[in-house]
C-alpha positions as CSV (number, residue, x, y, z in Angstrom):
1,M,-123.8,-2.7,30.3
2,E,-123.5,-1.5,26.7
3,Y,-127.2,-0.6,26.6
4,Y,-126.9,1.5,29.8
5,G,-123.7,3.1,28.7
6,S,-125.2,4.2,25.4
7,H,-128.2,5.9,27.2
8,K,-126.7,7.8,30.0
9,E,-123.1,8.6,31.1
10,S,-121.9,6.4,33.9
11,L,-125.1,4.4,34.1
12,D,-123.2,1.3,32.9
13,Q,-120.8,1.7,35.8
14,R,-123.7,2.1,38.3
15,F,-125.3,-1.1,36.9
16,L,-122.0,-3.0,37.4
17,M,-121.6,-1.6,40.9
18,A,-125.2,-2.6,41.8
19,L,-124.6,-6.1,40.3
20,N,-121.4,-6.5,42.3
21,A,-123.0,-5.3,45.5
22,A,-125.9,-7.8,45.1
23,I,-123.4,-10.6,44.5
24,S,-121.4,-9.7,47.5
25,L,-124.5,-9.5,49.6
26,I,-125.7,-13.0,48.6
27,Q,-122.2,-14.4,49.1
28,G,-122.5,-13.3,52.7
29,F,-126.1,-14.3,53.2
30,P,-127.0,-16.9,50.6
31,G,-130.5,-17.5,52.0
32,L,-131.6,-14.0,51.1
33,G,-132.8,-14.9,47.7
34,A,-136.3,-16.3,47.1
35,H,-136.7,-19.9,46.0
36,V,-137.6,-20.0,42.3
37,H,-136.9,-23.5,41.0
38,K,-135.7,-26.6,42.8
39,R,-132.5,-25.5,44.6
40,Y,-132.2,-22.2,42.8
41,R,-132.7,-18.8,44.3
42,R,-133.4,-15.3,42.8
43,F,-132.1,-12.0,44.2
44,I,-133.3,-8.7,42.7
45,V,-130.6,-6.2,41.8
46,H,-131.2,-2.8,43.5
47,R,-132.5,0.0,41.3
48,F,-132.3,-2.1,38.0
49,P,-134.8,-4.5,36.4
50,Y,-132.6,-7.5,36.8
51,S,-132.4,-10.5,39.0
52,I,-129.5,-12.8,39.8
53,I,-130.3,-16.5,39.7
54,Y,-128.0,-18.6,41.8
55,R,-127.5,-21.9,43.5
56,E,-125.8,-22.4,46.9
57,H,-123.2,-25.1,47.1
58,S,-121.3,-26.1,50.3
59,E,-118.3,-23.9,49.6
60,F,-119.4,-21.4,46.9
61,L,-122.3,-19.9,45.1
62,R,-122.9,-20.5,41.4
63,V,-124.5,-17.6,39.5
64,V,-126.4,-19.3,36.6
65,A,-128.0,-16.2,35.1
66,V,-128.5,-12.5,35.3
67,I,-132.0,-11.9,33.8
68,H,-134.0,-8.9,32.8
69,H,-137.4,-8.9,34.5
70,K,-139.1,-8.9,31.1
71,L,-137.8,-12.4,30.5
72,G,-140.1,-13.7,33.1
73,S,-139.5,-15.6,36.3
74,E,-138.6,-18.9,34.6
75,G,-137.1,-17.7,31.3
76,W,-133.6,-18.6,32.5
77,I,-134.4,-22.4,32.9
78,G,-132.5,-24.4,30.3
79,R,-129.9,-21.8,29.5
C-alpha cells in the first residue's frame, strides 16, 4: 500500500478495496481459485499484479500470502 500511495493519490485505497473484494469473493466461493500447491489455491486480485494464496478449511479460509506476480507462482512456499 505504501508503494501505491506514494505513486498516485488514492491508489493505495483502490488496492486495499480490490484486495478486500477478492477476499470477500473467495470467502463466498472458495473453489474459484486455481489449485497451485497441494491444498492451496491462488486467486488473482482484479486490476493489480497480485495474487492471494489461500487454503480452505471446513469453517474458514486461511490466507497464507498476498504475492506480487514477479515473485513467481511458487515463491510463497516456505514463507
